[in-house]
VOBA-1610 file (N, C-alpha, C; in pm, whole numbers, padded with zeros to 5 digits, always signed):
BEGIN
Met+26394-02037-09088Met+26511-02072-09029Met+26572-02133-09194Glu+26492-02112-09290Glu+26513-02205-09353Glu+26571-02090-09472Gly+26497-01942-09455Gly+26638-01817-09522Gly+26733-01772-09534Lys+26793-01831-09328Lys+26850-01805-09312Lys+27020-01868-09357Asp+26962-02033-09391Asp+27048-02091-09447Asp+27071-02085-09578Gln+26949-02063-09658Gln+26976-02009-09768Gln+27071-01884-09829Asp+27015-01840-09674Asp+27169-01696-09737Asp+27286-01756-09645Thr+27333-01799-09626Thr+27433-01867-09544Thr+27493-01908-09691Glu+27451-02067-09765Glu+27504-02107-09800Glu+27508-01959-10021Asp+27424-01873-09966Asp+27458-01828-10061Asp+27560-01721-10007Asn+27607-01717-09918Asn+27743-01595-09896Asn+27822-01618-09942Asn+27816-01765-09865Asn+27911-01932-09862Asn+28013-01890-09976Ser+27876-01911-10113Ser+27914-02001-10243Ser+27971-01874-10330Lys+28002-01692-10288Lys+27964-01629-10330Lys+28172-01617-10193Ile+28184-01643-10117Ile+28282-01662-10128Ile+28358-01725-10199Ile+28294-01848-10192Ile+28418-01957-10333Ile+28446-01854-10438Asn+28360-01836-10482Asn+28359-01742-10631Asn+28457-01652-10644Lys+28477-01599-10559Lys+28550-01505-10509Lys+28731-01495-10490Lys+28724-01629-10454Lys+28870-01762-10392Lys+28916-01761-10530Leu+28796-01865-10608Leu+28858-01895-10758Leu+28826-01751-10884Ser+28796-01697-10862Ser+28839-01519-10915Ser+29021-01519-10870Glu+29031-01554-10758Glu+29173-01487-10689Glu+29250-01631-10801Tyr+29194-01770-10786Tyr+29328-01828-10739Tyr+29400-01832-10907Asn+29176-01834-11010Asn+29233-01808-11141Asn+29330-01683-11189Ser+29313-01556-11154Ser+29382-01466-11175Ser+29575-01408-11134Ile+29572-01528-11055Ile+29692-01583-11008Ile+29810-01722-11098Ile+29690-01767-11157Ile+29723-01919-11235Ile+29793-01834-11331Lys+29694-01724-11435Lys+29682-01631-11529Lys+29799-01575-11559Glu+29840-01563-11450Glu+29936-01420-11385Glu+30093-01441-11399Asn+30071-01601-11381Asn+30213-01710-11298Asn+30238-01762-11529Glu+30141-01783-11555Glu+30129-01876-11694Glu+30216-01745-11826Gly+30147-01629-11774Gly+30225-01489-11826Gly+30369-01489-11821Ile+30364-01516-11720Ile+30551-01408-11666Ile+30562-01514-11749Tyr+30563-01653-11801Tyr+30645-01754-11917Tyr+30652-01782-12021His+30485-01714-12029His+30450-01675-12211His+30563-01596-12245Arg+30567-01420-12149Arg+30650-01356-12266Arg+30767-01357-12209Val+30866-01490-12111Val+30998-01468-12163Val+30974-01567-12300Ala+30883-01690-12332Ala+30880-01775-12471Ala+30853-01657-12578Lys+30840-01548-12559Lys+30784-01540-12679Lys+30858-01375-12673Lys+30898-01303-12585Lys+31074-01249-12558Lys+31154-01320-12734Asn+31186-01472-12622Asn+31268-01550-12686Asn+31264-01589-12835Gly+31121-01574-12893Gly+31131-01559-13018Gly+31078-01743-13009Leu+31050-01783-12858Leu+30941-01942-12931Leu+30768-01921-12849Ser+30759-02073-12892Ser+30546-02035-12851Ser+30595-02128-12727Asn+30498-02137-12617Asn+30485-02126-12515Asn+30510-02319-12492Gly+30466-02398-12586Gly+30493-02562-12645Gly+30651-02517-12632Ala+30723-02520-12696Ala+30915-02511-12713Ala+30970-02466-12608Phe+30892-02404-12547Phe+30944-02303-12446Phe+30933-02464-12356Trp+30811-02478-12320Trp+30875-02525-12130Trp+30932-02706-12243Ile+30927-02776-12371Ile+30996-02886-12354Ile+31138-02829-12371Leu+31239-02731-12397Leu+31292-02716-12375Leu+31393-02686-12209Tyr+31252-02607-12114Tyr+31249-02656-12028Tyr+31280-02777-11953Met+31218-02823-12025Met+31205-03019-12003Met+31292-03015-11989Met+31370-03050-12086Met+31515-03075-12155Met+31589-03093-12034Cys+31594-02942-12006Cys+31696-02881-11928Cys+31685-02984-11801Glu+31576-02981-11734Glu+31545-03057-11578Glu+31576-03184-11611Glu+31538-03230-11740Glu+31612-03418-11703Glu+31730-03416-11802Glu+31800-03301-11803Glu+31975-03334-11867Glu+31958-03388-12003Gly+31881-03369-12123Gly+31859-03406-12223Gly+31833-03568-12283Asn+31710-03589-12137Asn+31731-03742-12131Asn+31582-03765-12170Leu+31545-03739-12281Leu+31368-03771-12274Leu+31316-03836-12440Thr+31193-03807-12426Thr+31210-03960-12605Thr+31029-03835-12582Gln+31012-03834-12730Gln+30905-03741-12744Gln+30763-03780-12690Ser+30797-03938-12646Ser+30662-04000-12565Ser+30697-03939-12407Thr+30765-03904-12338Thr+30781-03868-12248Thr+30753-03739-12266Val+30851-03676-12356Val+30761-03482-12315Val+30644-03536-12315Cys+30499-03531-12430Cys+30382-03601-12495Cys+30324-03582-12221Asp+30392-03667-12227Asp+30323-03697-12024Asp+30369-03620-12000Met+30489-03559-11998Met+30516-03465-11878Met+30407-03326-11882Phe+30458-03336-12030Phe+30324-03158-12068Phe+30227-03130-12057Tyr+30170-03264-12091Tyr+30009-03300-12065Tyr+29950-03221-12173Gln+30047-03265-12301Gln+29953-03193-12439Gln+29914-03356-12501Pro+29883-03232-12611Pro+29847-03373-12742Pro+29980-03385-12800Lys+29961-03585-12882Lys+30110-03609-12898Lys+30128-03456-13031Gln+30012-03432-13116Gln+30086-03350-13216Gln+30121-03169-13184Thr+30100-03164-13072Thr+30116-03018-13020Thr+30262-03061-13010Val+30296-03170-12938Val+30397-03185-12907Val+30477-03191-13004Asn+30440-03269-13098Asn+30596-03286-13246Asn+30569-03144-13319Ser+30429-03081-13354Ser+30457-02908-13401Ser+30569-02888-13322Ala+30570-02901-13220Ala+30694-02799-13206Ala+30806-02818-13157Leu+30821-02991-13187Leu+30956-03000-13180Leu+31002-03024-13276Lys+30918-03029-13393Lys+30958-02973-13507Lys+31004-02835-13602Lys+30905-02757-13495Lys+31019-02616-13537Lys+31172-02599-13474Leu+31127-02646-13348Leu+31245-02613-13268Leu+31421-02740-13338Ala+31331-02825-13451Ala+31461-02928-13492Ala+31484-02851-13626Gln+31346-02758-13648Gln+31371-02705-13826Gln+31517-02563-13795Glu+31488-02512-13608Glu+31555-02361-13605Glu+31701-02481-13528Gly+31721-02564-13574Gly+31836-02570-13483Gly+31911-02627-13394Phe+31761-02627-13252Phe+31773-02661-13101Phe+31822-02760-13164Val+31746-02840-13114Val+31683-03005-13112Val+31708-03035-13223Glu+31768-03215-13209Glu+31755-03273-13289Glu+31667-03401-13231Leu+31650-03447-13408Leu+31568-03564-13330Leu+31639-03712-13357Glu+31660-03827-13273Glu+31755-03903-13298Glu+31601-04012-13295Thr+31633-04094-13407Thr+31529-04223-13417Thr+31599-04386-13345Val+31523-04427-13245Val+31625-04504-13218Val+31611-04599-13319Thr+31725-04709-13320Thr+31686-04830-13496Thr+31668-04932-13450Gly+31503-04948-13516Gly+31426-05055-13475Gly+31338-05034-13430Ser+31284-04941-13352Ser+31122-04882-13306Ser+31108-04741-13335His+31018-04671-13273His+30940-04546-13341His+31007-04490-13240Val+31075-04478-13110Val+31093-04397-13031Val+31179-04339-13124Lys+31172-04149-13036Lys+31271-04076-13093Lys+31339-04006-12959His+31417-03995-12955His+31523-03907-12849His+31558-03798-12916Ile+31501-03681-12817Ile+31561-03487-12808Ile+31675-03477-12691Asn+31780-03427-12879Asn+31922-03427-12823Asn+31950-03237-12837Phe+31989-03186-12761Phe+32004-02994-12760Phe+32110-03030-12880Thr+32121-02933-12958Thr+32185-02932-13086Thr+32302-02826-12979Gln+32428-02766-13027Gln+32506-02676-12974Gln+32409-02490-12934Lys+32403-02490-13137Lys+32275-02376-13056Lys+32152-02395-12984Gly+32082-02467-12973Gly+31984-02538-12847Gly+32029-02518-12701Trp+32135-02567-12724Trp+32211-02556-12512Trp+32305-02472-12535Lys+32327-02378-12590Lys+32371-02239-12567Lys+32230-02159-12541Phe+32206-02170-12648Phe+32010-02083-12594Phe+31949-02132-12480Ala+31950-02258-12428Ala+31967-02269-12273Ala+31988-02254-12211Glu+32114-02206-12249Glu+32280-02173-12109Glu+32193-01994-12079Asp+32184-01902-12167Asp+32151-01804-12227Asp+31954-01774-12157Thr+31928-01840-12127Thr+31814-01867-12161Thr+31689-01969-12008Ile+31633-02060-12035Ile+31610-02160-11989Ile+31660-02126-11829Phe+31793-02176-11873Phe+31871-02149-11712Phe+31841-02052-11618Lys+31838-01949-11694Lys+31831-01819-11607Lys+31675-01819-11595Val+31590-01892-11636Val+31461-01884-11587Val+31412-01968-11449Ile+31512-02102-11464Ile+31589-02200-11361Ile+31628-02121-11248Ala+31667-02052-11305Ala+31776-01908-11161Ala+31701-01823-11081Ser+31577-01753-11167Ser+31498-01684-11133Ser+31392-01795-11064Glu+31324-01904-11083Glu+31257-01957-10982Glu+31258-01990-10881Gln+31396-02076-10866Gln+31519-02039-10761Gln+31506-01980-10638Lys+31503-01847-10734Lys+31530-01761-10598Lys+31374-01733-10570Ala+31288-01721-10638Ala+31143-01749-10616Ala+31121-01731-10488Leu+31154-01914-10486Leu+31094-02011-10360Leu+31207-01974-10293Asp+31286-01942-10289Asp+31377-01929-10206Asp+31338-01858-10096Gly+31274-01711-10184Gly+31193-01593-10093Gly+31086-01656-09966Leu+31066-01808-09962Leu+30951-01850-09888Leu+31031-01957-09839Thr+30987-01934-09680Thr+31067-02053-09541Thr+31020-02142-09601Leu+31179-02253-09573Leu+31122-02375-09552Leu+30937-02464-09580Lys+30895-02406-09441Lys+30829-02413-09398Lys+30626-02413-09453Glu+30742-02270-09518Glu+30611-02174-09651Glu+30631-02302-09799Gln+30715-02343-09828Gln+30749-02365-09906Gln+30646-02577-09821Glu+30648-02569-09796Glu+30643-02715-09781Glu+30469-02709-09758Glu+30402-02613-09691Glu+30281-02586-09709Glu+30187-02540-09865Phe+30334-02447-09924Phe+30250-02378-10029Phe+30236-02562-10155Phe+30327-02607-10137Phe+30308-02763-10233Phe+30200-02818-10197Arg+30190-02856-10041Arg+30132-02957-09943Arg+29987-02891-10017Leu+29943-02792-09994Leu+29823-02749-10068Leu+29758-02752-10190Phe+29915-02646-10280Phe+29908-02703-10427Phe+29840-02867-10445Arg+29889-02957-10436Arg+29854-03064-10452Arg+29753-03145-10401Lys+29697-03065-10309Lys+29554-03094-10293Lys+29480-03016-10360Phe+29554-02890-10374Phe+29371-02852-10474Phe+29396-02955-10571Thr+29526-02932-10642Thr+29513-02993-10833Thr+29451-03176-10777Lys+29449-03251-10704Lys+29377-03320-10627Lys+29265-03331-10633Leu+29163-03257-10602Leu+29005-03261-10560Leu+29032-03172-10719Leu+29057-03116-10793Leu+29047-03102-10921Leu+28987-03146-11005Lys+29089-03238-11019Lys+29110-03334-11114Lys+29009-03414-11079Glu+28980-03523-10929Glu+28839-03580-10956Glu+28715-03482-10904Asn+28683-03384-10918Asn+28546-03341-10939Asn+28572-03281-11143Met+28652-03317-11167Met+28631-03273-11284Met+28628-03400-11377Glu+28616-03509-11360Glu+28689-03650-11372Glu+28518-03606-11420Glu+28449-03611-11324Glu+28225-03604-11334Glu+28166-03490-11450Ile+28266-03438-11534Ile+28188-03347-11665Ile+28260-03438-11779
//
């Protein structure tokens, strides 16, 4: 009986590994879609996602908020912001008497966002609209659940 239990366990492990491989492939493909758009438009991934967040938040962002939302180290965010400022897409405005820096679009940055970032968001909306409301709810419910479980299991490492 032990041999049969081991065979079942080995088979389940193979199935899980195959599913993880499929999951990782989908995630990498998804990341690649955004990477290609960023690269095509002369942006690093970090710069792209900062501009994207600015569009989502209607420009009401600080460096600290971006770090929290982006799940990236402060140094990575600062580097991307510095490059965006050098290229004339954003201005960093220090709040008087504090270390808080607000991030604002320049005219050039806003035009760029209209020509690219908002088109990306429209493409995402169209893709999501290709799912029924029930499929959308199920997709997000399962993805949130998997992310929560993954986070819990990764904390042990």
